[in-house]
C-alpha positions as CSV (number, residue, x, y, z in Angstrom):
1,Q,11.5,-10.2,-16.5
2,V,8.8,-7.9,-15.2
3,Q,5.2,-8.6,-14.5
4,L,2.8,-5.6,-14.5
5,V,-0.6,-5.2,-12.9
6,E,-2.7,-2.1,-13.3
7,S,-5.4,-0.8,-11.0
8,G,-7.4,2.3,-10.2
9,G,-9.6,2.6,-13.2
10,G,-13.3,3.3,-12.9
11,L,-16.2,5.5,-13.9
12,V,-15.9,9.3,-13.3
13,Q,-17.8,12.3,-14.4
14,A,-16.2,14.7,-17.0
15,G,-13.8,17.0,-15.1
16,G,-13.1,14.3,-12.6
17,S,-9.8,12.6,-11.6
18,L,-8.4,9.2,-11.1
19,R,-5.1,7.8,-9.9
20,L,-4.0,4.8,-11.9
21,S,-1.4,2.5,-10.5
22,C,0.9,-0.1,-11.9
23,A,2.5,-2.7,-9.6
24,A,5.5,-4.4,-10.9
25,S,7.2,-7.6,-9.8
26,G,10.8,-8.6,-10.7
27,R,14.1,-7.6,-9.3
28,T,15.1,-5.4,-12.2
29,F,12.1,-3.0,-12.1
30,R,14.4,0.0,-11.4
31,N,16.4,-0.6,-14.6
32,Y,13.3,0.0,-16.8
33,A,11.9,3.1,-18.2
34,M,8.1,2.9,-17.8
35,G,5.3,4.1,-20.0
36,W,1.5,4.4,-20.0
37,F,-0.6,3.9,-23.2
38,R,-4.3,3.8,-23.7
39,Q,-6.6,2.2,-26.2
40,A,-10.2,3.2,-27.0
41,P,-12.7,0.9,-28.8
42,G,-11.9,0.8,-32.5
43,K,-8.7,2.8,-32.1
44,E,-5.0,2.1,-32.1
45,R,-3.2,1.9,-28.8
46,E,-1.6,5.3,-28.2
47,F,1.1,6.7,-26.0
48,V,0.2,8.7,-23.0
49,A,3.3,9.3,-20.9
50,A,6.7,7.9,-20.1
51,I,9.2,8.2,-17.2
52,S,12.8,7.3,-17.0
53,W,14.3,4.8,-14.5
54,S,15.1,7.4,-12.0
55,G,11.9,9.4,-12.4
56,G,14.0,12.4,-13.4
57,N,12.7,12.7,-16.9
58,T,9.1,12.5,-18.1
59,Y,7.5,12.7,-21.5
60,Y,3.8,13.3,-22.3
61,A,1.5,13.2,-25.3
62,D,0.3,16.6,-26.3
63,S,-3.2,15.6,-25.6
64,V,-2.6,15.0,-21.9
65,K,0.1,17.5,-21.1
66,G,-0.9,19.6,-18.1
67,R,-3.6,17.3,-17.1
68,F,-1.8,14.0,-16.5
69,T,1.2,13.2,-14.2
70,I,3.4,10.2,-14.3
71,A,5.5,9.2,-11.3
72,R,7.3,6.1,-10.0
73,D,8.5,4.7,-6.7
74,N,11.3,2.2,-7.3
75,A,11.3,1.1,-3.6
76,K,7.7,0.2,-3.9
77,K,8.0,-0.9,-7.6
78,T,5.1,1.2,-8.6
79,V,4.3,3.6,-11.4
80,T,1.3,5.9,-11.1
81,L,-0.6,8.1,-13.6
82,Q,-2.6,10.9,-12.0
83,V,-5.4,11.8,-14.5
84,N,-7.2,15.1,-14.0
85,S,-9.8,17.1,-15.9
86,L,-11.0,14.0,-17.7
87,T,-13.1,14.3,-20.8
88,P,-15.0,11.6,-22.7
89,E,-12.1,11.6,-25.1
90,D,-9.9,10.1,-22.4
91,M,-12.1,7.0,-22.1
92,A,-10.0,3.9,-22.8
93,V,-8.3,1.0,-21.4
94,Y,-5.0,2.2,-19.9
95,Y,-1.9,0.0,-20.0
96,C,1.4,0.3,-18.3
97,A,4.5,-1.0,-20.0
98,A,8.2,-1.5,-19.3
99,D,11.1,-0.6,-21.7
100,K,14.4,-2.3,-21.1
101,R,16.2,0.9,-22.0
102,S,16.2,2.8,-18.8
103,S,16.1,6.3,-20.3
104,I,13.5,8.1,-22.3
105,H,14.5,8.1,-25.9
106,T,13.3,9.3,-29.2
107,R,11.0,6.3,-29.6
108,S,9.5,6.2,-26.1
109,D,6.1,7.0,-27.6
110,F,6.2,3.9,-29.8
111,R,4.5,0.8,-28.3
112,E,6.8,-1.4,-30.3
113,E,9.7,-0.2,-28.0
114,Y,8.2,-1.7,-24.9
115,D,9.0,-5.2,-23.7
116,Y,6.4,-6.0,-21.0
117,W,2.7,-5.0,-20.7
118,G,0.1,-5.2,-18.1
119,Q,-3.5,-6.3,-18.7
120,G,-4.9,-2.8,-18.5
121,T,-7.5,-0.9,-16.4
122,Q,-10.6,0.6,-17.8
123,V,-11.3,4.3,-17.5
124,A,-14.8,5.5,-18.3
125,V,-16.0,9.2,-18.4
126,S,-19.6,10.2,-18.3
127,S,-20.5,13.6,-19.8
């Protein structure tokens, strides 16, 4: 089992950056592919990015490609999401999640594929 705790959210101006972190506990962290999702008020939770167990493969939603970067450190049991060039449309609660399948697959952007979730961290963007 894996417990996930996100941090790093906050209020930034449009065009600004944040570095979101997800700290994991549990001995099997390195076996999981990891993902970031976000949920804005009144909207469905949507996929943002995913990374394979080794960090060698990544996958991004089109809306964040080129602006966001996902990375992981298996020794520290952390996953980070560097978010740059933020716009008001990026404002949401950001969640990290763990997928028991260690590799990125065709359904890595489906929230139903993830087995464990954190509580989320709020990102607010002022225009």
